[in-house]
All heavy atoms as atom14 arrays in JSON, in Angstrom:
{
  "sequence": "MSNEFEHFLEGQDEAVSALFLENKGEELTDILVAALEEAFEILLEAAPAETLH",
  "atom14_mask": [
    [1, 1, 1, 1, 1, 1, 1, 1, 0, 0, 0, 0, 0, 0],
    [1, 1, 1, 1, 1, 1, 0, 0, 0, 0, 0, 0, 0, 0],
    [1, 1, 1, 1, 1, 1, 1, 1, 0, 0, 0, 0, 0, 0],
    [1, 1, 1, 1, 1, 1, 1, 1, 1, 0, 0, 0, 0, 0],
    [1, 1, 1, 1, 1, 1, 1, 1, 1, 1, 1, 0, 0, 0],
    [1, 1, 1, 1, 1, 1, 1, 1, 1, 0, 0, 0, 0, 0],
    [1, 1, 1, 1, 1, 1, 1, 1, 1, 1, 0, 0, 0, 0],
    [1, 1, 1, 1, 1, 1, 1, 1, 1, 1, 1, 0, 0, 0],
    [1, 1, 1, 1, 1, 1, 1, 1, 0, 0, 0, 0, 0, 0],
    [1, 1, 1, 1, 1, 1, 1, 1, 1, 0, 0, 0, 0, 0],
    [1, 1, 1, 1, 0, 0, 0, 0, 0, 0, 0, 0, 0, 0],
    [1, 1, 1, 1, 1, 1, 1, 1, 1, 0, 0, 0, 0, 0],
    [1, 1, 1, 1, 1, 1, 1, 1, 0, 0, 0, 0, 0, 0],
    [1, 1, 1, 1, 1, 1, 1, 1, 1, 0, 0, 0, 0, 0],
    [1, 1, 1, 1, 1, 0, 0, 0, 0, 0, 0, 0, 0, 0],
    [1, 1, 1, 1, 1, 1, 1, 0, 0, 0, 0, 0, 0, 0],
    [1, 1, 1, 1, 1, 1, 0, 0, 0, 0, 0, 0, 0, 0],
    [1, 1, 1, 1, 1, 0, 0, 0, 0, 0, 0, 0, 0, 0],
    [1, 1, 1, 1, 1, 1, 1, 1, 0, 0, 0, 0, 0, 0],
    [1, 1, 1, 1, 1, 1, 1, 1, 1, 1, 1, 0, 0, 0],
    [1, 1, 1, 1, 1, 1, 1, 1, 0, 0, 0, 0, 0, 0],
    [1, 1, 1, 1, 1, 1, 1, 1, 1, 0, 0, 0, 0, 0],
    [1, 1, 1, 1, 1, 1, 1, 1, 0, 0, 0, 0, 0, 0],
    [1, 1, 1, 1, 1, 1, 1, 1, 1, 0, 0, 0, 0, 0],
    [1, 1, 1, 1, 0, 0, 0, 0, 0, 0, 0, 0, 0, 0],
    [1, 1, 1, 1, 1, 1, 1, 1, 1, 0, 0, 0, 0, 0],
    [1, 1, 1, 1, 1, 1, 1, 1, 1, 0, 0, 0, 0, 0],
    [1, 1, 1, 1, 1, 1, 1, 1, 0, 0, 0, 0, 0, 0],
    [1, 1, 1, 1, 1, 1, 1, 0, 0, 0, 0, 0, 0, 0],
    [1, 1, 1, 1, 1, 1, 1, 1, 0, 0, 0, 0, 0, 0],
    [1, 1, 1, 1, 1, 1, 1, 1, 0, 0, 0, 0, 0, 0],
    [1, 1, 1, 1, 1, 1, 1, 1, 0, 0, 0, 0, 0, 0],
    [1, 1, 1, 1, 1, 1, 1, 0, 0, 0, 0, 0, 0, 0],
    [1, 1, 1, 1, 1, 0, 0, 0, 0, 0, 0, 0, 0, 0],
    [1, 1, 1, 1, 1, 0, 0, 0, 0, 0, 0, 0, 0, 0],
    [1, 1, 1, 1, 1, 1, 1, 1, 0, 0, 0, 0, 0, 0],
    [1, 1, 1, 1, 1, 1, 1, 1, 1, 0, 0, 0, 0, 0],
    [1, 1, 1, 1, 1, 1, 1, 1, 1, 0, 0, 0, 0, 0],
    [1, 1, 1, 1, 1, 0, 0, 0, 0, 0, 0, 0, 0, 0],
    [1, 1, 1, 1, 1, 1, 1, 1, 1, 1, 1, 0, 0, 0],
    [1, 1, 1, 1, 1, 1, 1, 1, 1, 0, 0, 0, 0, 0],
    [1, 1, 1, 1, 1, 1, 1, 1, 0, 0, 0, 0, 0, 0],
    [1, 1, 1, 1, 1, 1, 1, 1, 0, 0, 0, 0, 0, 0],
    [1, 1, 1, 1, 1, 1, 1, 1, 0, 0, 0, 0, 0, 0],
    [1, 1, 1, 1, 1, 1, 1, 1, 1, 0, 0, 0, 0, 0],
    [1, 1, 1, 1, 1, 0, 0, 0, 0, 0, 0, 0, 0, 0],
    [1, 1, 1, 1, 1, 0, 0, 0, 0, 0, 0, 0, 0, 0],
    [1, 1, 1, 1, 1, 1, 1, 0, 0, 0, 0, 0, 0, 0],
    [1, 1, 1, 1, 1, 0, 0, 0, 0, 0, 0, 0, 0, 0],
    [1, 1, 1, 1, 1, 1, 1, 1, 1, 0, 0, 0, 0, 0],
    [1, 1, 1, 1, 1, 1, 1, 0, 0, 0, 0, 0, 0, 0],
    [1, 1, 1, 1, 1, 1, 1, 1, 0, 0, 0, 0, 0, 0],
    [1, 1, 1, 1, 1, 1, 1, 1, 1, 1, 0, 0, 0, 0]
  ],
  "atom14_positions": [
    [[-275.71, -92.32, 77.23], [-275.04, -91.62, 76.15], [-274.98, -90.14, 76.45], [-275.92, -89.57, 76.98], [-275.83, -91.82, 74.85], [-275.24, -92.83, 73.91], [-276.03, -92.87, 72.3], [-277.61, -93.55, 72.67], [0.0, 0.0, 0.0], [0.0, 0.0, 0.0], [0.0, 0.0, 0.0], [0.0, 0.0, 0.0], [0.0, 0.0, 0.0], [0.0, 0.0, 0.0]],
    [[-273.9, -89.53, 76.08], [-273.78, -88.1, 76.31], [-274.61, -87.34, 75.28], [-274.92, -87.83, 74.21], [-272.32, -87.67, 76.22], [-271.88, -87.72, 74.88], [0.0, 0.0, 0.0], [0.0, 0.0, 0.0], [0.0, 0.0, 0.0], [0.0, 0.0, 0.0], [0.0, 0.0, 0.0], [0.0, 0.0, 0.0], [0.0, 0.0, 0.0], [0.0, 0.0, 0.0]],
    [[-274.96, -86.12, 75.63], [-275.73, -85.28, 74.72], [-274.96, -85.01, 73.43], [-275.54, -84.94, 72.36], [-276.11, -83.96, 75.39], [-277.19, -84.15, 76.43], [-277.93, -85.11, 76.39], [-277.25, -83.24, 77.38], [0.0, 0.0, 0.0], [0.0, 0.0, 0.0], [0.0, 0.0, 0.0], [0.0, 0.0, 0.0], [0.0, 0.0, 0.0], [0.0, 0.0, 0.0]],
    [[-273.64, -84.86, 73.55], [-272.81, -84.59, 72.38], [-272.87, -85.77, 71.4], [-272.99, -85.59, 70.2], [-271.37, -84.35, 72.82], [-270.45, -83.92, 71.72], [-269.07, -83.59, 72.24], [-268.96, -82.89, 73.26], [-268.1, -84.05, 71.62], [0.0, 0.0, 0.0], [0.0, 0.0, 0.0], [0.0, 0.0, 0.0], [0.0, 0.0, 0.0], [0.0, 0.0, 0.0]],
    [[-272.8, -86.99, 71.93], [-272.86, -88.18, 71.08], [-274.23, -88.32, 70.45], [-274.34, -88.65, 69.26], [-272.5, -89.42, 71.9], [-272.4, -90.67, 71.06], [-271.38, -90.83, 70.15], [-273.35, -91.67, 71.19], [-271.3, -91.97, 69.37], [-273.27, -92.82, 70.42], [-272.23, -92.97, 69.51], [0.0, 0.0, 0.0], [0.0, 0.0, 0.0], [0.0, 0.0, 0.0]],
    [[-275.28, -88.08, 71.21], [-276.64, -88.14, 70.67], [-276.82, -87.13, 69.55], [-277.44, -87.42, 68.52], [-277.66, -87.92, 71.77], [-277.79, -89.08, 72.73], [-278.78, -88.81, 73.85], [-279.57, -87.86, 73.75], [-278.75, -89.57, 74.82], [0.0, 0.0, 0.0], [0.0, 0.0, 0.0], [0.0, 0.0, 0.0], [0.0, 0.0, 0.0], [0.0, 0.0, 0.0]],
    [[-276.27, -85.93, 69.73], [-276.35, -84.89, 68.71], [-275.61, -85.34, 67.45], [-276.08, -85.12, 66.33], [-275.77, -83.57, 69.23], [-275.85, -82.45, 68.26], [-277.05, -81.88, 67.86], [-274.89, -81.78, 67.59], [-276.81, -80.93, 66.99], [-275.5, -80.85, 66.8], [0.0, 0.0, 0.0], [0.0, 0.0, 0.0], [0.0, 0.0, 0.0], [0.0, 0.0, 0.0]],
    [[-274.45, -85.99, 67.63], [-273.69, -86.51, 66.49], [-274.52, -87.53, 65.72], [-274.59, -87.49, 64.49], [-272.38, -87.14, 66.98], [-271.64, -87.87, 65.91], [-270.9, -87.18, 64.96], [-271.68, -89.26, 65.85], [-270.21, -87.86, 63.97], [-271.0, -89.94, 64.86], [-270.26, -89.24, 63.92], [0.0, 0.0, 0.0], [0.0, 0.0, 0.0], [0.0, 0.0, 0.0]],
    [[-275.16, -88.45, 66.44], [-275.97, -89.47, 65.78], [-277.15, -88.86, 65.04], [-277.5, -89.31, 63.95], [-276.46, -90.5, 66.8], [-275.41, -91.42, 67.39], [-276.03, -92.36, 68.41], [-274.71, -92.21, 66.3], [0.0, 0.0, 0.0], [0.0, 0.0, 0.0], [0.0, 0.0, 0.0], [0.0, 0.0, 0.0], [0.0, 0.0, 0.0], [0.0, 0.0, 0.0]],
    [[-277.77, -87.85, 65.62], [-278.88, -87.17, 64.94], [-278.41, -86.55, 63.63], [-279.09, -86.64, 62.61], [-279.49, -86.11, 65.85], [-280.27, -86.68, 67.01], [-280.7, -85.62, 68.01], [-280.47, -84.42, 67.76], [-281.25, -86.0, 69.06], [0.0, 0.0, 0.0], [0.0, 0.0, 0.0], [0.0, 0.0, 0.0], [0.0, 0.0, 0.0], [0.0, 0.0, 0.0]],
    [[-277.22, -85.94, 63.64], [-276.66, -85.36, 62.43], [-276.38, -86.42, 61.38], [-276.6, -86.2, 60.18], [0.0, 0.0, 0.0], [0.0, 0.0, 0.0], [0.0, 0.0, 0.0], [0.0, 0.0, 0.0], [0.0, 0.0, 0.0], [0.0, 0.0, 0.0], [0.0, 0.0, 0.0], [0.0, 0.0, 0.0], [0.0, 0.0, 0.0], [0.0, 0.0, 0.0]],
    [[-275.91, -87.59, 61.82], [-275.65, -88.68, 60.9], [-276.96, -89.18, 60.28], [-277.01, -89.46, 59.08], [-274.93, -89.83, 61.61], [-273.54, -89.48, 62.07], [-272.62, -89.19, 60.92], [-272.64, -89.86, 59.9], [-271.81, -88.17, 61.07], [0.0, 0.0, 0.0], [0.0, 0.0, 0.0], [0.0, 0.0, 0.0], [0.0, 0.0, 0.0], [0.0, 0.0, 0.0]],
    [[-278.0, -89.29, 61.09], [-279.3, -89.73, 60.58], [-279.82, -88.77, 59.52], [-280.35, -89.19, 58.5], [-280.31, -89.85, 61.71], [-280.04, -91.02, 62.65], [-279.27, -91.92, 62.25], [-280.6, -91.02, 63.76], [0.0, 0.0, 0.0], [0.0, 0.0, 0.0], [0.0, 0.0, 0.0], [0.0, 0.0, 0.0], [0.0, 0.0, 0.0], [0.0, 0.0, 0.0]],
    [[-279.66, -87.48, 59.77], [-280.11, -86.48, 58.8], [-279.33, -86.57, 57.51], [-279.9, -86.46, 56.42], [-279.97, -85.08, 59.4], [-280.94, -84.81, 60.54], [-280.66, -83.51, 61.27], [-279.85, -82.69, 60.76], [-281.25, -83.29, 62.33], [0.0, 0.0, 0.0], [0.0, 0.0, 0.0], [0.0, 0.0, 0.0], [0.0, 0.0, 0.0], [0.0, 0.0, 0.0]],
    [[-278.02, -86.81, 57.6], [-277.19, -86.92, 56.4], [-277.59, -88.14, 55.57], [-277.69, -88.06, 54.34], [-275.72, -86.99, 56.79], [0.0, 0.0, 0.0], [0.0, 0.0, 0.0], [0.0, 0.0, 0.0], [0.0, 0.0, 0.0], [0.0, 0.0, 0.0], [0.0, 0.0, 0.0], [0.0, 0.0, 0.0], [0.0, 0.0, 0.0], [0.0, 0.0, 0.0]],
    [[-277.83, -89.26, 56.24], [-278.23, -90.48, 55.54], [-279.6, -90.28, 54.89], [-279.82, -90.67, 53.74], [-278.23, -91.69, 56.5], [-278.9, -92.9, 55.86], [-276.82, -92.02, 56.94], [0.0, 0.0, 0.0], [0.0, 0.0, 0.0], [0.0, 0.0, 0.0], [0.0, 0.0, 0.0], [0.0, 0.0, 0.0], [0.0, 0.0, 0.0], [0.0, 0.0, 0.0]],
    [[-280.51, -89.67, 55.6], [-281.84, -89.41, 55.05], [-281.75, -88.54, 53.8], [-282.44, -88.78, 52.81], [-282.73, -88.74, 56.08], [-282.96, -89.6, 57.17], [0.0, 0.0, 0.0], [0.0, 0.0, 0.0], [0.0, 0.0, 0.0], [0.0, 0.0, 0.0], [0.0, 0.0, 0.0], [0.0, 0.0, 0.0], [0.0, 0.0, 0.0], [0.0, 0.0, 0.0]],
    [[-280.89, -87.52, 53.85], [-280.74, -86.63, 52.69], [-280.19, -87.4, 51.49], [-280.64, -87.19, 50.36], [-279.81, -85.47, 53.05], [0.0, 0.0, 0.0], [0.0, 0.0, 0.0], [0.0, 0.0, 0.0], [0.0, 0.0, 0.0], [0.0, 0.0, 0.0], [0.0, 0.0, 0.0], [0.0, 0.0, 0.0], [0.0, 0.0, 0.0], [0.0, 0.0, 0.0]],
    [[-279.26, -88.3, 51.72], [-278.72, -89.1, 50.62], [-279.8, -89.98, 50.0], [-279.87, -90.13, 48.79], [-277.54, -89.95, 51.08], [-276.24, -89.19, 51.36], [-275.22, -90.1, 52.02], [-275.67, -88.62, 50.08], [0.0, 0.0, 0.0], [0.0, 0.0, 0.0], [0.0, 0.0, 0.0], [0.0, 0.0, 0.0], [0.0, 0.0, 0.0], [0.0, 0.0, 0.0]],
    [[-280.65, -90.58, 50.83], [-281.74, -91.4, 50.31], [-282.71, -90.56, 49.49], [-283.15, -90.98, 48.41], [-282.5, -92.09, 51.44], [-281.87, -93.37, 51.91], [-281.58, -93.55, 53.26], [-281.58, -94.39, 51.03], [-281.0, -94.73, 53.7], [-281.0, -95.57, 51.47], [-280.72, -95.74, 52.81], [0.0, 0.0, 0.0], [0.0, 0.0, 0.0], [0.0, 0.0, 0.0]],
    [[-283.04, -89.39, 49.99], [-283.99, -88.53, 49.28], [-283.44, -88.07, 47.94], [-284.21, -87.85, 47.0], [-284.35, -87.31, 50.15], [-285.21, -87.61, 51.37], [-285.38, -86.35, 52.22], [-286.57, -88.15, 50.96], [0.0, 0.0, 0.0], [0.0, 0.0, 0.0], [0.0, 0.0, 0.0], [0.0, 0.0, 0.0], [0.0, 0.0, 0.0], [0.0, 0.0, 0.0]],
    [[-282.14, -87.93, 47.84], [-281.52, -87.47, 46.61], [-281.15, -88.64, 45.69], [-280.49, -88.45, 44.68], [-280.29, -86.64, 46.92], [-280.61, -85.36, 47.66], [-279.35, -84.63, 48.11], [-278.24, -85.0, 47.68], [-279.49, -83.68, 48.9], [0.0, 0.0, 0.0], [0.0, 0.0, 0.0], [0.0, 0.0, 0.0], [0.0, 0.0, 0.0], [0.0, 0.0, 0.0]],
    [[-281.54, -89.86, 46.06], [-281.23, -91.06, 45.28], [-279.73, -91.2, 45.05], [-279.28, -91.47, 43.94], [-281.99, -91.07, 43.95], [-283.45, -91.3, 44.12], [-283.87, -92.05, 45.0], [-284.27, -90.64, 43.32], [0.0, 0.0, 0.0], [0.0, 0.0, 0.0], [0.0, 0.0, 0.0], [0.0, 0.0, 0.0], [0.0, 0.0, 0.0], [0.0, 0.0, 0.0]],
    [[-278.97, -91.01, 46.1], [-277.52, -91.12, 46.0], [-277.05, -92.38, 46.71], [-276.21, -92.33, 47.6], [-276.85, -89.87, 46.56], [-277.18, -88.63, 45.77], [-276.28, -87.5, 46.11], [-276.6, -86.33, 45.19], [-275.6, -85.31, 45.26], [0.0, 0.0, 0.0], [0.0, 0.0, 0.0], [0.0, 0.0, 0.0], [0.0, 0.0, 0.0], [0.0, 0.0, 0.0]],
    [[-277.6, -93.49, 46.29], [-277.27, -94.76, 46.92], [-275.82, -95.14, 46.79], [-275.23, -95.73, 47.69], [0.0, 0.0, 0.0], [0.0, 0.0, 0.0], [0.0, 0.0, 0.0], [0.0, 0.0, 0.0], [0.0, 0.0, 0.0], [0.0, 0.0, 0.0], [0.0, 0.0, 0.0], [0.0, 0.0, 0.0], [0.0, 0.0, 0.0], [0.0, 0.0, 0.0]],
    [[-275.21, -94.82, 45.65], [-273.8, -95.17, 45.43], [-272.9, -94.45, 46.43], [-271.99, -95.06, 47.0], [-273.39, -94.83, 44.01], [-272.02, -95.38, 43.66], [-271.72, -95.22, 42.17], [-272.63, -95.42, 41.36], [-270.56, -94.91, 41.87], [0.0, 0.0, 0.0], [0.0, 0.0, 0.0], [0.0, 0.0, 0.0], [0.0, 0.0, 0.0], [0.0, 0.0, 0.0]],
    [[-273.16, -93.17, 46.66], [-272.37, -92.43, 47.63], [-272.56, -92.98, 49.04], [-271.62, -93.11, 49.81], [-272.73, -90.93, 47.62], [-272.27, -90.21, 46.38], [-273.29, -90.22, 45.24], [-274.22, -91.06, 45.28], [-273.14, -89.42, 44.33], [0.0, 0.0, 0.0], [0.0, 0.0, 0.0], [0.0, 0.0, 0.0], [0.0, 0.0, 0.0], [0.0, 0.0, 0.0]],
    [[-273.8, -93.34, 49.35], [-274.1, -93.91, 50.67], [-273.37, -95.25, 50.84], [-272.8, -95.52, 51.89], [-275.6, -94.09, 50.85], [-276.06, -94.65, 52.19], [-275.59, -93.75, 53.33], [-277.57, -94.77, 52.22], [0.0, 0.0, 0.0], [0.0, 0.0, 0.0], [0.0, 0.0, 0.0], [0.0, 0.0, 0.0], [0.0, 0.0, 0.0], [0.0, 0.0, 0.0]],
    [[-273.37, -96.06, 49.79], [-272.66, -97.34, 49.84], [-271.17, -97.12, 50.09], [-270.56, -97.83, 50.9], [-272.87, -98.12, 48.53], [-274.26, -98.36, 48.36], [-272.13, -99.45, 48.55], [0.0, 0.0, 0.0], [0.0, 0.0, 0.0], [0.0, 0.0, 0.0], [0.0, 0.0, 0.0], [0.0, 0.0, 0.0], [0.0, 0.0, 0.0], [0.0, 0.0, 0.0]],
    [[-270.59, -96.14, 49.42], [-269.17, -95.84, 49.61], [-268.88, -95.45, 51.06], [-267.88, -95.88, 51.65], [-268.71, -94.72, 48.68], [-268.71, -95.13, 47.21], [-268.73, -96.35, 46.93], [-268.69, -94.23, 46.36], [0.0, 0.0, 0.0], [0.0, 0.0, 0.0], [0.0, 0.0, 0.0], [0.0, 0.0, 0.0], [0.0, 0.0, 0.0], [0.0, 0.0, 0.0]],
    [[-269.76, -94.65, 51.64], [-269.59, -94.22, 53.03], [-269.68, -95.43, 53.97], [-268.87, -95.58, 54.89], [-270.65, -93.16, 53.41], [-270.39, -91.87, 52.64], [-270.68, -92.91, 54.91], [-271.53, -90.87, 52.72], [0.0, 0.0, 0.0], [0.0, 0.0, 0.0], [0.0, 0.0, 0.0], [0.0, 0.0, 0.0], [0.0, 0.0, 0.0], [0.0, 0.0, 0.0]],
    [[-270.66, -96.29, 53.73], [-270.84, -97.46, 54.59], [-269.67, -98.43, 54.48], [-269.22, -98.99, 55.48], [-272.16, -98.17, 54.25], [-273.42, -97.37, 54.56], [-274.64, -98.09, 54.01], [-273.56, -97.15, 56.05], [0.0, 0.0, 0.0], [0.0, 0.0, 0.0], [0.0, 0.0, 0.0], [0.0, 0.0, 0.0], [0.0, 0.0, 0.0], [0.0, 0.0, 0.0]],
    [[-269.16, -98.64, 53.26], [-268.01, -99.53, 53.07], [-266.79, -98.97, 53.8], [-266.07, -99.71, 54.47], [-267.73, -99.74, 51.57], [-266.38, -100.42, 51.35], [-268.85, -100.57, 50.94], [0.0, 0.0, 0.0], [0.0, 0.0, 0.0], [0.0, 0.0, 0.0], [0.0, 0.0, 0.0], [0.0, 0.0, 0.0], [0.0, 0.0, 0.0], [0.0, 0.0, 0.0]],
    [[-266.56, -97.67, 53.69], [-265.42, -97.05, 54.37], [-265.55, -97.21, 55.89], [-264.56, -97.49, 56.57], [-265.32, -95.58, 53.99], [0.0, 0.0, 0.0], [0.0, 0.0, 0.0], [0.0, 0.0, 0.0], [0.0, 0.0, 0.0], [0.0, 0.0, 0.0], [0.0, 0.0, 0.0], [0.0, 0.0, 0.0], [0.0, 0.0, 0.0], [0.0, 0.0, 0.0]],
    [[-266.77, -97.06, 56.41], [-266.99, -97.21, 57.84], [-266.73, -98.65, 58.29], [-266.13, -98.88, 59.34], [-268.41, -96.78, 58.21], [0.0, 0.0, 0.0], [0.0, 0.0, 0.0], [0.0, 0.0, 0.0], [0.0, 0.0, 0.0], [0.0, 0.0, 0.0], [0.0, 0.0, 0.0], [0.0, 0.0, 0.0], [0.0, 0.0, 0.0], [0.0, 0.0, 0.0]],
    [[-267.16, -99.61, 57.49], [-266.92, -101.02, 57.82], [-265.43, -101.35, 57.78], [-264.93, -102.06, 58.65], [-267.68, -101.94, 56.86], [-269.16, -102.09, 57.13], [-269.82, -102.86, 55.98], [-269.39, -102.81, 58.44], [0.0, 0.0, 0.0], [0.0, 0.0, 0.0], [0.0, 0.0, 0.0], [0.0, 0.0, 0.0], [0.0, 0.0, 0.0], [0.0, 0.0, 0.0]],
    [[-264.73, -100.83, 56.78], [-263.29, -101.07, 56.7], [-262.58, -100.51, 57.93], [-261.7, -101.17, 58.5], [-262.72, -100.45, 55.42], [-263.12, -101.21, 54.16], [-262.67, -100.52, 52.88], [-262.35, -99.3, 52.92], [-262.66, -101.2, 51.85], [0.0, 0.0, 0.0], [0.0, 0.0, 0.0], [0.0, 0.0, 0.0], [0.0, 0.0, 0.0], [0.0, 0.0, 0.0]],
    [[-262.98, -99.33, 58.35], [-262.37, -98.73, 59.54], [-262.69, -99.55, 60.78], [-261.81, -99.76, 61.64], [-262.87, -97.3, 59.71], [-262.18, -96.55, 60.83], [-262.59, -95.1, 60.91], [-263.1, -94.55, 59.92], [-262.41, -94.52, 61.99], [0.0, 0.0, 0.0], [0.0, 0.0, 0.0], [0.0, 0.0, 0.0], [0.0, 0.0, 0.0], [0.0, 0.0, 0.0]],
    [[-263.91, -100.03, 60.88], [-264.3, -100.85, 62.03], [-263.48, -102.14, 62.08], [-263.02, -102.56, 63.14], [-265.79, -101.16, 61.97], [0.0, 0.0, 0.0], [0.0, 0.0, 0.0], [0.0, 0.0, 0.0], [0.0, 0.0, 0.0], [0.0, 0.0, 0.0], [0.0, 0.0, 0.0], [0.0, 0.0, 0.0], [0.0, 0.0, 0.0], [0.0, 0.0, 0.0]],
    [[-263.29, -102.78, 60.92], [-262.49, -104.01, 60.89], [-261.04, -103.74, 61.25], [-260.41, -104.55, 61.93], [-262.58, -104.68, 59.52], [-263.89, -105.37, 59.27], [-264.56, -105.2, 58.08], [-264.47, -106.19, 60.23], [-265.78, -105.83, 57.84], [-265.67, -106.83, 60.02], [-266.34, -106.65, 58.81], [0.0, 0.0, 0.0], [0.0, 0.0, 0.0], [0.0, 0.0, 0.0]],
    [[-260.49, -102.6, 60.83], [-259.12, -102.25, 61.2], [-259.0, -102.1, 62.71], [-258.03, -102.57, 63.32], [-258.69, -100.96, 60.5], [-258.43, -101.13, 59.02], [-258.08, -99.81, 58.33], [-257.72, -98.84, 59.03], [-258.18, -99.77, 57.1], [0.0, 0.0, 0.0], [0.0, 0.0, 0.0], [0.0, 0.0, 0.0], [0.0, 0.0, 0.0], [0.0, 0.0, 0.0]],
    [[-259.98, -101.45, 63.32], [-259.97, -101.27, 64.77], [-260.06, -102.62, 65.47], [-259.34, -102.88, 66.44], [-261.14, -100.35, 65.2], [-260.87, -98.92, 64.7], [-261.32, -100.38, 66.72], [-262.06, -97.99, 64.83], [0.0, 0.0, 0.0], [0.0, 0.0, 0.0], [0.0, 0.0, 0.0], [0.0, 0.0, 0.0], [0.0, 0.0, 0.0], [0.0, 0.0, 0.0]],
    [[-260.91, -103.5, 64.98], [-261.04, -104.84, 65.58], [-259.75, -105.64, 65.43], [-259.35, -106.34, 66.36], [-262.2, -105.6, 64.94], [-263.59, -105.12, 65.32], [-264.64, -105.84, 64.48], [-263.86, -105.35, 66.8], [0.0, 0.0, 0.0], [0.0, 0.0, 0.0], [0.0, 0.0, 0.0], [0.0, 0.0, 0.0], [0.0, 0.0, 0.0], [0.0, 0.0, 0.0]],
    [[-259.1, -105.54, 64.28], [-257.85, -106.26, 64.08], [-256.76, -105.75, 65.01], [-255.96, -106.54, 65.54], [-257.39, -106.14, 62.63], [-258.13, -107.02, 61.62], [-257.71, -106.66, 60.2], [-257.9, -108.48, 61.9], [0.0, 0.0, 0.0], [0.0, 0.0, 0.0], [0.0, 0.0, 0.0], [0.0, 0.0, 0.0], [0.0, 0.0, 0.0], [0.0, 0.0, 0.0]],
    [[-256.72, -104.45, 65.25], [-255.73, -103.89, 66.16], [-255.99, -104.33, 67.6], [-255.06, -104.52, 68.37], [-255.75, -102.36, 66.08], [-255.2, -101.82, 64.77], [-255.37, -100.32, 64.65], [-255.86, -99.67, 65.61], [-255.05, -99.78, 63.58], [0.0, 0.0, 0.0], [0.0, 0.0, 0.0], [0.0, 0.0, 0.0], [0.0, 0.0, 0.0], [0.0, 0.0, 0.0]],
    [[-257.25, -104.51, 67.95], [-257.63, -104.88, 69.31], [-257.5, -106.38, 69.55], [-257.37, -106.82, 70.69], [-259.05, -104.44, 69.6], [0.0, 0.0, 0.0], [0.0, 0.0, 0.0], [0.0, 0.0, 0.0], [0.0, 0.0, 0.0], [0.0, 0.0, 0.0], [0.0, 0.0, 0.0], [0.0, 0.0, 0.0], [0.0, 0.0, 0.0], [0.0, 0.0, 0.0]],
    [[-257.51, -107.18, 68.48], [-257.45, -108.64, 68.62], [-256.03, -109.06, 68.97], [-255.05, -108.46, 68.52], [-257.89, -109.3, 67.31], [0.0, 0.0, 0.0], [0.0, 0.0, 0.0], [0.0, 0.0, 0.0], [0.0, 0.0, 0.0], [0.0, 0.0, 0.0], [0.0, 0.0, 0.0], [0.0, 0.0, 0.0], [0.0, 0.0, 0.0], [0.0, 0.0, 0.0]],
    [[-255.91, -110.13, 69.74], [-254.57, -110.65, 70.05], [-253.91, -111.16, 68.76], [-254.58, -111.56, 67.83], [-254.83, -111.77, 71.03], [-256.28, -112.01, 71.05], [-256.96, -110.86, 70.39], [0.0, 0.0, 0.0], [0.0, 0.0, 0.0], [0.0, 0.0, 0.0], [0.0, 0.0, 0.0], [0.0, 0.0, 0.0], [0.0, 0.0, 0.0], [0.0, 0.0, 0.0]],
    [[-252.6, -111.1, 68.74], [-251.84, -111.52, 67.55], [-252.09, -112.99, 67.23], [-252.1, -113.37, 66.06], [-250.37, -111.25, 67.76], [0.0, 0.0, 0.0], [0.0, 0.0, 0.0], [0.0, 0.0, 0.0], [0.0, 0.0, 0.0], [0.0, 0.0, 0.0], [0.0, 0.0, 0.0], [0.0, 0.0, 0.0], [0.0, 0.0, 0.0], [0.0, 0.0, 0.0]],
    [[-252.27, -113.8, 68.24], [-252.45, -115.24, 68.02], [-253.69, -115.68, 68.8], [-253.82, -115.39, 69.98], [-251.23, -115.97, 68.53], [-251.07, -117.35, 67.96], [-249.73, -117.95, 68.39], [-248.69, -117.34, 68.08], [-249.77, -118.99, 69.05], [0.0, 0.0, 0.0], [0.0, 0.0, 0.0], [0.0, 0.0, 0.0], [0.0, 0.0, 0.0], [0.0, 0.0, 0.0]],
    [[-254.59, -116.36, 68.13], [-255.79, -116.84, 68.81], [-255.73, -118.35, 68.97], [-255.15, -119.05, 68.15], [-257.07, -116.46, 68.04], [-256.99, -117.01, 66.73], [-257.21, -114.95, 67.94], [0.0, 0.0, 0.0], [0.0, 0.0, 0.0], [0.0, 0.0, 0.0], [0.0, 0.0, 0.0], [0.0, 0.0, 0.0], [0.0, 0.0, 0.0], [0.0, 0.0, 0.0]],
    [[-256.34, -118.83, 70.03], [-256.4, -120.27, 70.27], [-257.78, -120.77, 69.9], [-258.78, -120.14, 70.19], [-256.12, -120.56, 71.74], [-254.77, -120.11, 72.28], [-254.71, -120.35, 73.78], [-253.65, -120.87, 71.57], [0.0, 0.0, 0.0], [0.0, 0.0, 0.0], [0.0, 0.0, 0.0], [0.0, 0.0, 0.0], [0.0, 0.0, 0.0], [0.0, 0.0, 0.0]],
    [[-257.82, -121.92, 69.26], [-259.11, -122.51, 68.88], [-259.29, -123.83, 69.57], [-258.43, -124.59, 69.8], [-259.18, -122.73, 67.37], [-259.14, -121.47, 66.6], [-260.26, -120.7, 66.39], [-258.12, -120.81, 66.01], [-259.93, -119.64, 65.69], [-258.63, -119.69, 65.43], [0.0, 0.0, 0.0], [0.0, 0.0, 0.0], [0.0, 0.0, 0.0], [0.0, 0.0, 0.0]]
  ]
}
C-alpha cells in the first residue's frame, strides 16, 4: 500500500472513531450505506451484461 493510501485510511479511522465518541450512529449508518451503494454500482458496472449459470 502506498503511504498516501495508508494516510487516507488513518484519517477515515479517526473520523469513524469521532462519530462513535459523539454517539452519532445515525450519521455513521448513512455514510456506510452510501459507501455500500457506491460499491454495488461499481460492481454492477464491472459485471458482464449477461451471466451464465
